[in-house]
C-alpha positions as a LaTeX table, in Angstrom:
\begin{tabular}{lrrr}
\hline
Residue & $x$ (\AA) & $y$ (\AA) & $z$ (\AA) \\
\hline
Met1 & 5.45 & $-45.54$ & 7.54 \\
Leu2 & 8.03 & $-43.75$ & 9.53 \\
Ile3 & 5.82 & $-40.82$ & 10.02 \\
Ala4 & 2.77 & $-43.45$ & 10.96 \\
Leu5 & 5.03 & $-45.42$ & 13.22 \\
Tyr6 & 6.41 & $-41.96$ & 15.22 \\
Ala7 & 2.89 & $-40.93$ & 15.72 \\
Val8 & 1.50 & $-43.81$ & 17.07 \\
Ala9 & 4.61 & $-44.43$ & 19.51 \\
Val10 & 4.42 & $-40.85$ & 20.54 \\
Leu11 & 0.85 & $-40.88$ & 21.56 \\
Val12 & 1.20 & $-44.25$ & 23.23 \\
Ile13 & 4.23 & $-43.20$ & 25.19 \\
Ala14 & 2.34 & $-40.10$ & 26.43 \\
Trp15 & $-0.49$ & $-41.99$ & 27.84 \\
Ala16 & 2.14 & $-44.48$ & 29.15 \\
Val17 & 4.04 & $-41.89$ & 31.23 \\
Ala18 & 0.82 & $-39.97$ & 32.36 \\
Leu19 & $-0.76$ & $-43.23$ & 33.64 \\
Pro20 & 0.24 & $-42.63$ & 37.15 \\
Leu21 & $-1.53$ & $-39.48$ & 37.41 \\
Trp22 & $-4.61$ & $-41.23$ & 36.21 \\
Asn23 & $-4.39$ & $-43.94$ & 39.15 \\
Gly24 & $-3.51$ & $-41.47$ & 41.83 \\
Ser25 & $-4.80$ & $-37.83$ & 42.44 \\
Gly26 & $-5.01$ & $-36.46$ & 38.96 \\
Leu27 & $-3.56$ & $-33.05$ & 38.58 \\
Leu28 & $-3.22$ & $-32.60$ & 42.50 \\
Ser29 & $-0.56$ & $-35.44$ & 42.77 \\
Pro30 & 2.65 & $-34.14$ & 43.81 \\
Trp31 & 4.29 & $-35.71$ & 41.07 \\
Phe32 & 2.81 & $-34.18$ & 38.20 \\
Gly33 & 5.41 & $-31.90$ & 37.92 \\
Leu34 & 7.85 & $-34.61$ & 37.16 \\
Thr35 & 5.42 & $-36.51$ & 35.02 \\
Ala36 & 4.71 & $-33.59$ & 33.02 \\
Leu37 & 8.12 & $-32.99$ & 32.56 \\
Ala38 & 8.88 & $-36.88$ & 31.74 \\
Met39 & 6.08 & $-36.31$ & 29.35 \\
Met40 & 7.63 & $-33.40$ & 27.36 \\
Met41 & 10.80 & $-35.57$ & 26.71 \\
Thr42 & 8.44 & $-38.15$ & 24.95 \\
Pro43 & 8.71 & $-36.54$ & 21.24 \\
Ala44 & 12.39 & $-36.52$ & 21.31 \\
Ala45 & 12.96 & $-39.85$ & 22.83 \\
Val46 & 10.86 & $-41.07$ & 19.89 \\
Ala47 & 12.62 & $-39.43$ & 17.43 \\
Leu48 & 15.80 & $-40.12$ & 18.89 \\
Val49 & 14.93 & $-43.84$ & 18.75 \\
Ile50 & 14.22 & $-43.76$ & 15.11 \\
Val51 & 17.28 & $-41.62$ & 13.76 \\
Val52 & 19.41 & $-44.02$ & 15.57 \\
Phe53 & 18.28 & $-47.07$ & 15.18 \\
Ile54 & 15.97 & $-47.48$ & 11.95 \\
Glu55 & 17.21 & $-44.09$ & 9.51 \\
Arg56 & 20.72 & $-44.40$ & 10.66 \\
Pro57 & 21.91 & $-41.14$ & 8.82 \\
Arg58 & 25.30 & $-40.09$ & 8.62 \\
Gln59 & 24.49 & $-36.78$ & 10.37 \\
Arg60 & 22.07 & $-37.72$ & 13.25 \\
Leu61 & 22.11 & $-34.05$ & 14.93 \\
Val62 & 20.85 & $-32.38$ & 11.74 \\
Ala63 & 18.24 & $-35.22$ & 11.17 \\
Leu64 & 17.25 & $-34.13$ & 14.84 \\
Gly65 & 17.27 & $-30.14$ & 14.29 \\
Leu66 & 19.96 & $-29.73$ & 16.56 \\
Arg67 & 22.50 & $-28.90$ & 14.11 \\
Pro68 & 23.47 & $-26.76$ & 11.98 \\
Ile69 & 23.45 & $-23.82$ & 14.38 \\
Arg70 & 26.16 & $-21.39$ & 12.35 \\
Pro71 & 25.64 & $-18.93$ & 11.05 \\
Trp72 & 25.37 & $-17.87$ & 14.70 \\
Arg73 & 23.40 & $-14.34$ & 13.59 \\
Arg74 & 20.95 & $-16.09$ & 11.82 \\
Thr75 & 19.89 & $-18.60$ & 14.44 \\
Leu76 & 20.06 & $-16.14$ & 17.16 \\
Gly77 & 18.24 & $-13.85$ & 15.38 \\
Tyr78 & 15.34 & $-16.06$ & 14.60 \\
Ala79 & 15.92 & $-17.10$ & 18.74 \\
Phe80 & 15.42 & $-13.52$ & 19.35 \\
Leu81 & 12.29 & $-12.88$ & 17.20 \\
Gly82 & 10.71 & $-16.50$ & 18.28 \\
Leu83 & 11.15 & $-15.60$ & 21.87 \\
Met84 & 9.83 & $-11.58$ & 21.73 \\
Gly85 & 7.27 & $-12.53$ & 19.06 \\
Met86 & 5.57 & $-15.14$ & 20.88 \\
Leu87 & 5.47 & $-13.05$ & 24.30 \\
Leu88 & 4.16 & $-10.51$ & 22.03 \\
Leu89 & 1.40 & $-12.78$ & 20.64 \\
Cys90 & 0.76 & $-13.80$ & 24.40 \\
Val91 & 0.34 & $-10.18$ & 25.63 \\
Val92 & $-1.87$ & $-9.08$ & 22.20 \\
Ala93 & $-4.38$ & $-11.83$ & 23.15 \\
Leu94 & $-5.55$ & $-10.27$ & 26.16 \\
Pro95 & $-6.74$ & $-6.79$ & 24.89 \\
Val96 & $-8.14$ & $-8.46$ & 21.64 \\
Gly97 & $-9.85$ & $-10.39$ & 23.98 \\
Thr98 & $-11.31$ & $-7.37$ & 25.83 \\
Val99 & $-11.81$ & $-6.04$ & 22.72 \\
Ile100 & $-14.19$ & $-8.84$ & 21.99 \\
Gly101 & $-15.40$ & $-9.24$ & 25.27 \\
Val102 & $-13.57$ & $-12.64$ & 26.66 \\
Tyr103 & $-10.85$ & $-11.39$ & 28.55 \\
Pro104 & $-12.15$ & $-8.96$ & 31.82 \\
Gly105 & $-9.05$ & $-6.70$ & 31.26 \\
Asp106 & $-8.46$ & $-3.47$ & 33.24 \\
Phe107 & $-5.33$ & $-2.23$ & 31.51 \\
Ala108 & $-5.99$ & 1.35 & 32.88 \\
Gly109 & $-6.13$ & 0.81 & 36.38 \\
Leu110 & $-4.37$ & $-2.76$ & 36.62 \\
Ser111 & $-7.10$ & $-3.59$ & 39.81 \\
Gly112 & $-6.60$ & $-7.15$ & 39.79 \\
Leu113 & $-2.71$ & $-6.61$ & 40.06 \\
Arg114 & $-3.16$ & $-3.98$ & 42.74 \\
Ala115 & $-5.37$ & $-5.89$ & 44.65 \\
Ser116 & $-2.82$ & $-8.99$ & 44.61 \\
Thr117 & 0.04 & $-6.74$ & 46.11 \\
Val118 & 0.37 & $-4.36$ & 48.74 \\
Val119 & 0.92 & $-1.58$ & 46.32 \\
Gly120 & $-1.50$ & 1.38 & 47.31 \\
Asp121 & $-4.24$ & 3.25 & 45.52 \\
Ser122 & $-1.63$ & 6.40 & 45.00 \\
Glu123 & 1.34 & 3.90 & 43.99 \\
Ser124 & 1.89 & 3.01 & 40.23 \\
Val125 & 1.97 & $-1.09$ & 39.68 \\
Trp126 & 3.89 & $-0.66$ & 36.53 \\
Pro127 & 6.98 & $-1.75$ & 37.83 \\
Leu128 & 5.72 & $-5.10$ & 39.25 \\
Val129 & 4.18 & $-5.75$ & 35.39 \\
Leu130 & 7.91 & $-4.92$ & 34.22 \\
Thr131 & 9.37 & $-7.30$ & 36.81 \\
Gln132 & 6.59 & $-9.96$ & 35.77 \\
Phe133 & 7.47 & $-9.57$ & 32.04 \\
Gly134 & 11.74 & $-9.88$ & 33.51 \\
Ala135 & 10.77 & $-13.16$ & 35.27 \\
Ile136 & 8.79 & $-14.64$ & 32.22 \\
Ile137 & 11.76 & $-14.08$ & 29.82 \\
Leu138 & 13.95 & $-15.89$ & 32.15 \\
Ala139 & 11.29 & $-18.21$ & 32.82 \\
Ser140 & 11.58 & $-19.09$ & 28.97 \\
Phe141 & 15.17 & $-19.57$ & 29.07 \\
Val142 & 14.68 & $-21.96$ & 31.92 \\
Asn143 & 11.55 & $-23.78$ & 29.76 \\
Leu144 & 14.16 & $-24.19$ & 27.03 \\
Leu145 & 15.31 & $-27.71$ & 27.75 \\
Pro146 & 11.98 & $-28.95$ & 28.67 \\
Ala147 & 10.74 & $-27.29$ & 25.82 \\
Leu148 & 13.06 & $-29.13$ & 23.33 \\
Gly149 & 11.75 & $-32.34$ & 24.23 \\
Glu150 & 8.88 & $-31.37$ & 22.28 \\
Glu151 & 10.58 & $-29.17$ & 19.67 \\
Ile152 & 13.12 & $-32.10$ & 18.61 \\
Gly153 & 10.06 & $-34.50$ & 18.08 \\
Trp154 & 7.89 & $-32.01$ & 16.29 \\
Arg155 & 9.52 & $-29.37$ & 14.51 \\
Gly156 & 13.13 & $-31.04$ & 14.52 \\
Trp157 & 12.39 & $-34.29$ & 13.11 \\
Leu158 & 8.71 & $-34.74$ & 12.13 \\
Leu159 & 8.32 & $-31.34$ & 10.23 \\
Pro160 & 10.72 & $-31.68$ & 7.68 \\
Lys161 & 9.41 & $-35.52$ & 7.15 \\
Leu162 & 6.12 & $-33.39$ & 6.30 \\
Leu163 & 7.10 & $-30.57$ & 4.37 \\
Pro164 & 7.17 & $-32.46$ & 0.87 \\
Ser165 & 3.48 & $-33.00$ & 1.11 \\
Gly166 & 2.98 & $-29.09$ & 1.28 \\
Ile167 & 3.26 & $-26.84$ & 3.43 \\
Val168 & $-0.37$ & $-26.33$ & 4.64 \\
Pro169 & $-0.76$ & $-30.40$ & 5.08 \\
Ala170 & 2.43 & $-30.62$ & 7.27 \\
Val171 & 1.50 & $-27.52$ & 9.41 \\
Leu172 & $-2.12$ & $-29.25$ & 10.05 \\
Leu173 & $-1.05$ & $-32.72$ & 10.64 \\
Ser174 & 1.64 & $-31.92$ & 12.99 \\
Gly175 & $-0.83$ & $-29.41$ & 14.90 \\
Val176 & $-3.25$ & $-31.92$ & 15.21 \\
Leu177 & $-0.61$ & $-34.43$ & 16.41 \\
Trp178 & 1.22 & $-31.99$ & 18.95 \\
Gly179 & $-2.29$ & $-30.95$ & 20.36 \\
Ala180 & $-3.83$ & $-34.27$ & 20.57 \\
Trp181 & $-0.52$ & $-35.51$ & 22.29 \\
His182 & $-1.69$ & $-33.32$ & 25.20 \\
Ala183 & $-4.94$ & $-35.55$ & 25.78 \\
Pro184 & $-3.53$ & $-37.43$ & 28.40 \\
Leu185 & $-3.44$ & $-34.04$ & 30.69 \\
Leu186 & $-6.07$ & $-32.22$ & 29.39 \\
Leu187 & $-8.36$ & $-35.34$ & 29.88 \\
Leu188 & $-7.97$ & $-34.37$ & 33.95 \\
Gly189 & $-8.71$ & $-30.63$ & 33.54 \\
Tyr190 & $-5.47$ & $-29.51$ & 32.06 \\
Asn191 & $-5.45$ & $-25.86$ & 30.62 \\
Tyr192 & $-9.08$ & $-25.75$ & 30.07 \\
Pro193 & $-11.12$ & $-27.27$ & 33.40 \\
Thr194 & $-14.33$ & $-26.02$ & 32.93 \\
Val195 & $-15.00$ & $-27.84$ & 29.46 \\
Pro196 & $-15.70$ & $-31.62$ & 28.74 \\
Gly197 & $-12.31$ & $-33.36$ & 28.03 \\
Trp198 & $-13.09$ & $-33.86$ & 24.27 \\
Met199 & $-13.78$ & $-30.11$ & 23.79 \\
Ala200 & $-10.21$ & $-29.70$ & 25.65 \\
Val201 & $-8.62$ & $-31.68$ & 23.30 \\
Leu202 & $-10.21$ & $-29.64$ & 20.15 \\
Leu203 & $-9.40$ & $-26.49$ & 21.87 \\
Met204 & $-5.75$ & $-27.65$ & 22.41 \\
Ile205 & $-5.55$ & $-29.01$ & 18.61 \\
Gly206 & $-6.83$ & $-25.41$ & 17.18 \\
Met207 & $-3.94$ & $-23.72$ & 19.63 \\
Cys208 & $-1.52$ & $-26.08$ & 18.75 \\
Thr209 & $-2.16$ & $-25.85$ & 14.82 \\
Ile210 & $-2.59$ & $-21.86$ & 14.87 \\
Val211 & 0.76 & $-21.47$ & 17.35 \\
Gly212 & 2.54 & $-24.58$ & 15.91 \\
Ser213 & 2.80 & $-23.03$ & 12.03 \\
Leu214 & 4.45 & $-20.02$ & 13.39 \\
Leu215 & 7.23 & $-22.53$ & 15.58 \\
Gly216 & 7.46 & $-24.45$ & 12.08 \\
Trp217 & 8.30 & $-21.31$ & 10.26 \\
Leu218 & 10.75 & $-20.55$ & 12.80 \\
Arg219 & 12.15 & $-24.02$ & 12.19 \\
Val220 & 12.39 & $-23.85$ & 8.56 \\
Arg221 & 13.51 & $-20.05$ & 8.25 \\
Ser222 & 16.44 & $-20.95$ & 10.67 \\
Gly223 & 17.30 & $-24.30$ & 9.58 \\
Ser224 & 17.42 & $-24.96$ & 13.57 \\
Val225 & 15.03 & $-26.47$ & 15.93 \\
Trp226 & 16.89 & $-23.75$ & 18.79 \\
Pro227 & 14.37 & $-20.81$ & 17.48 \\
Pro228 & 11.32 & $-22.60$ & 17.90 \\
Ala229 & 12.17 & $-24.34$ & 21.00 \\
Leu230 & 12.82 & $-20.97$ & 22.93 \\
Ala231 & 9.77 & $-19.61$ & 21.28 \\
His232 & 8.17 & $-22.57$ & 23.00 \\
Gly233 & 9.49 & $-21.87$ & 26.20 \\
Gly234 & 8.51 & $-18.37$ & 26.03 \\
Leu235 & 4.85 & $-19.76$ & 25.32 \\
Asn236 & 4.92 & $-21.95$ & 28.15 \\
Ala237 & 6.15 & $-18.74$ & 30.48 \\
Ala238 & 3.79 & $-16.22$ & 29.08 \\
Ala239 & 0.62 & $-17.74$ & 28.62 \\
Ser240 & 0.45 & $-18.50$ & 32.59 \\
Gly241 & 2.31 & $-15.48$ & 33.59 \\
Thr242 & 0.11 & $-12.68$ & 31.96 \\
Leu243 & $-3.19$ & $-15.11$ & 32.68 \\
Tyr244 & $-4.23$ & $-12.68$ & 35.39 \\
Leu245 & $-1.64$ & $-9.56$ & 34.58 \\
Phe246 & $-4.09$ & $-7.49$ & 33.16 \\
Ala247 & $-7.42$ & $-8.77$ & 34.76 \\
Ala248 & $-9.82$ & $-6.40$ & 36.72 \\
Asp249 & $-10.21$ & $-7.23$ & 40.24 \\
Ala250 & $-11.85$ & $-10.33$ & 41.07 \\
Ala251 & $-12.15$ & $-11.83$ & 37.70 \\
Thr252 & $-12.45$ & $-15.24$ & 36.28 \\
Val253 & $-10.19$ & $-15.71$ & 32.91 \\
Asp254 & $-12.05$ & $-18.30$ & 30.80 \\
Thr255 & $-9.54$ & $-19.84$ & 29.05 \\
Thr256 & $-11.43$ & $-21.65$ & 26.42 \\
Gln257 & $-12.05$ & $-18.26$ & 24.88 \\
Ala258 & $-9.45$ & $-15.82$ & 26.21 \\
Thr259 & $-5.51$ & $-15.75$ & 26.46 \\
Ile260 & $-3.31$ & $-17.35$ & 23.83 \\
Leu261 & $-5.18$ & $-20.76$ & 24.93 \\
Gly262 & $-8.58$ & $-19.54$ & 23.99 \\
Trp263 & $-10.33$ & $-18.70$ & 20.26 \\
Ser264 & $-9.67$ & $-15.10$ & 20.81 \\
Gly265 & $-5.92$ & $-15.25$ & 21.04 \\
Trp266 & $-5.85$ & $-17.06$ & 18.06 \\
Ile267 & $-7.10$ & $-14.10$ & 15.68 \\
Val268 & $-3.44$ & $-12.52$ & 15.43 \\
Pro269 & $-1.27$ & $-15.96$ & 15.31 \\
Ala270 & $-4.02$ & $-17.06$ & 12.64 \\
Val271 & $-3.71$ & $-13.98$ & 10.51 \\
Leu272 & 0.27 & $-14.07$ & 10.54 \\
Ala273 & 0.48 & $-17.37$ & 9.94 \\
Val274 & $-1.62$ & $-17.22$ & 6.60 \\
Ala275 & 0.14 & $-14.44$ & 5.34 \\
Leu276 & 3.61 & $-15.87$ & 6.08 \\
Ile277 & 2.07 & $-18.97$ & 4.16 \\
Ala278 & 0.53 & $-16.85$ & 1.45 \\
Thr279 & 3.74 & $-14.73$ & 0.68 \\
Ser280 & 5.84 & $-18.12$ & 0.45 \\
Ser281 & 7.99 & $-17.30$ & 3.25 \\
Phe282 & 8.26 & $-20.63$ & 4.59 \\
Arg283 & 11.69 & $-20.83$ & 2.48 \\
Ser284 & 14.78 & $-23.13$ & 3.89 \\
Pro285 & 17.80 & $-20.81$ & 4.67 \\
Pro286 & 20.80 & $-21.66$ & 2.02 \\
Thr287 & 22.98 & $-24.10$ & 2.82 \\
Thr288 & 26.66 & $-24.18$ & 4.09 \\
Thr289 & 27.60 & $-25.00$ & 0.57 \\
Gln290 & 25.24 & $-22.72$ & $-1.31$ \\
Ser291 & 26.32 & $-19.83$ & 0.77 \\
Glu292 & 30.25 & $-20.62$ & $-0.06$ \\
Thr293 & 29.47 & $-21.12$ & $-3.62$ \\
His294 & 27.57 & $-17.75$ & $-3.78$ \\
Val295 & 30.84 & $-16.34$ & $-2.18$ \\
Asn296 & 33.28 & $-17.91$ & $-4.41$ \\
Glu297 & 31.47 & $-16.46$ & $-7.24$ \\
Arg298 & 31.42 & $-12.98$ & $-5.99$ \\
Thr299 & 34.80 & $-13.38$ & $-5.18$ \\
His300 & 35.60 & $-14.57$ & $-9.00$ \\
His301 & 33.36 & $-11.87$ & $-10.45$ \\
Val302 & 34.93 & $-9.21$ & $-8.56$ \\
Ala303 & 38.84 & $-10.76$ & $-9.27$ \\
\hline
\end{tabular}
């Protein structure tokens, strides 16, 4: 019942927040950035209301996934893995798309990047590539707080509620809901401007289900919402930051087919997700109590 209430509330409120864009100039509205940011806060807001006023658990931060953070090494380790892994997946999607023939890549000459800068033909543009990746990493941390607005809802509160029904159903349902939640912006042309709105929503559901399974793995393995939130921030930064980075000069990138947004970019994360599920890697970390028990048992045995 609570899951259904959450789903309805978060979808309705997202539409309510985005409604001014529909009554105005859509994606060209000067308020688009603030509206999108406010919309990103809605999953966490609905989860917070449910936890505080309906569930009222003793440990509310735990129910939202904000705690535990300790052990720090585990949380920081999965946060680093999530960020670097997400950036790598966004980059790997580009040569995969080039091999398939849907991404106009020029990895040898970097003609698109060279044409957009003042770098001469005899100069290397790789320092600019490294600078761009540095900017993407910085943007990932800037995106952390907005990403938390989504992750507290999707992976912090919702995913643990769905896991008793099984890993695959939990991943599928949370992914479909996450993707459908983007509909108010997608139907205006966001992310997939060249296709009908219904197709854009289906594409986003596909991407969110596959990539969301990896974010869910981070949530389960770390016991915290912080690692998937940082990975989500990396996704938002790298998806746009690498879009034309390795493209040929004057090329057009079709996001329905290429990059992490398109179907060719789902191949590697889908294989990884299947491998994690098949190897039963979706295991929760031991609780503090369990860890202390194991330590006490070892200490007693040595004594």
